[in-house]
C-alpha positions in Angstrom: -84.2 -20.5 31.8 -87.1 -23.0 31.7 -86.5 -24.0 35.4 -87.9 -20.4 36.2 -91.0 -21.4 34.6 -91.2 -25.1 35.8 -90.9 -23.0 39.3 -93.3 -20.4 38.6 -96.2 -23.8 37.6 -95.3 -25.5 40.5 -96.2 -22.4 42.8 -98.9 -21.9 40.9 -100.3 -25.8 41.3 -99.7 -25.1 44.8 -101.7 -21.9 45.2 -103.8 -23.3 43.9 -104.4 -26.4 45.9 -104.0 -24.0 49.1 -106.4 -21.9 48.1 -108.8 -24.9 47.6 -108.3 -26.4 50.9 -108.1 -22.8 53.0 -104.3 -23.4 53.7 -102.2 -20.3 55.1 -99.2 -22.1 54.9 -97.4 -24.3 52.2 -94.6 -26.2 54.3 -93.5 -28.7 50.9 -94.0 -29.7 47.9 -92.5 -32.7 46.3 -91.9 -33.7 42.9 -91.3 -36.3 40.6 -88.5 -35.9 38.1 -88.0 -38.7 35.5 -84.3 -39.2 34.2 -85.5 -37.9 31.0 -87.4 -34.6 32.3 -84.3 -32.5 31.8 -84.8 -30.7 34.8 -81.5 -28.9 36.3 -82.3 -30.0 40.1 -79.8 -27.1 41.0 -81.6 -24.4 38.7 -85.3 -25.2 39.8 -84.3 -24.7 43.1 -82.6 -21.2 42.4 -85.5 -20.0 40.5 -87.9 -21.7 42.8 -86.4 -19.5 46.2 -86.4 -16.6 43.5 -90.6 -17.2 43.0 -92.1 -18.1 46.2 -90.8 -14.7 48.0 -93.6 -13.0 49.5 -96.1 -15.9 48.7 -97.5 -18.2 50.9 -95.3 -20.8 49.9 -92.1 -18.3 51.1 -90.6 -20.9 53.6 -91.8 -24.2 51.7 -89.3 -26.6 50.7 -89.0 -27.8 47.1 -87.8 -31.8 47.3 -88.1 -34.5 44.4 -87.2 -38.3 43.6 -85.8 -39.3 40.6 -87.5 -41.7 38.6 -85.8 -44.0 36.5 -86.3 -44.5 32.8 -87.8 -47.8 32.4 -89.5 -49.5 29.2 -91.6 -52.5 28.6 -90.9 -54.4 25.2 -93.9 -55.1 22.3 -92.7 -58.7 21.8 -92.8 -60.0 25.0 -93.8 -58.0 27.6 -91.2 -57.4 30.1 -90.5 -54.4 32.1 -87.3 -53.1 33.0 -84.7 -50.3 33.8 -83.5 -49.3 31.0 -81.3 -46.4 29.2 -81.4 -44.2 26.7 -80.2 -46.0 24.0 -81.4 -49.0 24.4 -84.2 -49.6 21.8 -84.3 -53.5 21.5 -85.6 -55.7 24.4 -82.3 -57.8 26.0 -84.4 -60.8 26.6 -85.9 -61.3 23.1 -84.5 -58.3 20.4 -88.3 -57.0 20.4 -88.9 -53.3 20.8 -88.7 -51.5 24.1 -91.6 -49.1 25.0 -91.1 -46.1 27.1 -93.2 -46.1 30.3 -91.5 -44.3 32.8 -88.8 -41.5 33.6 -90.3 -39.0 32.1 -92.5 -37.3 34.6 -92.0 -34.1 35.7 -95.3 -34.0 38.5 -95.9 -32.2 41.8 -96.4 -35.8 43.7 -97.7 -33.9 47.2 -98.5 -30.5 49.2 -97.6 -30.1 52.7 -99.7 -27.1 54.0 -101.0 -26.0 57.2 
């Protein structure tokens, strides 16, 4: 399950920031997860609850926001929400470039 590796990476990032800021406890870790990130949030939550045991993040909440898939037309420059199968701009027929929706990153960490 790759969600376990993701959970471990999230915890590593949070603990590193906690050390840098001399925090005693991590309260919340908020993620940005794009539609195409491939992350199963239920599996991630389960893995996260396992990896935080015995750490300063033991009681931390893991929250996330889904980032919609968006694209920009190479020809007309318009940006819009798209579906994974949208290769052509509905306005001018130009090729679409994905500009959002692949994110998988820590957005913020609440610490004390």
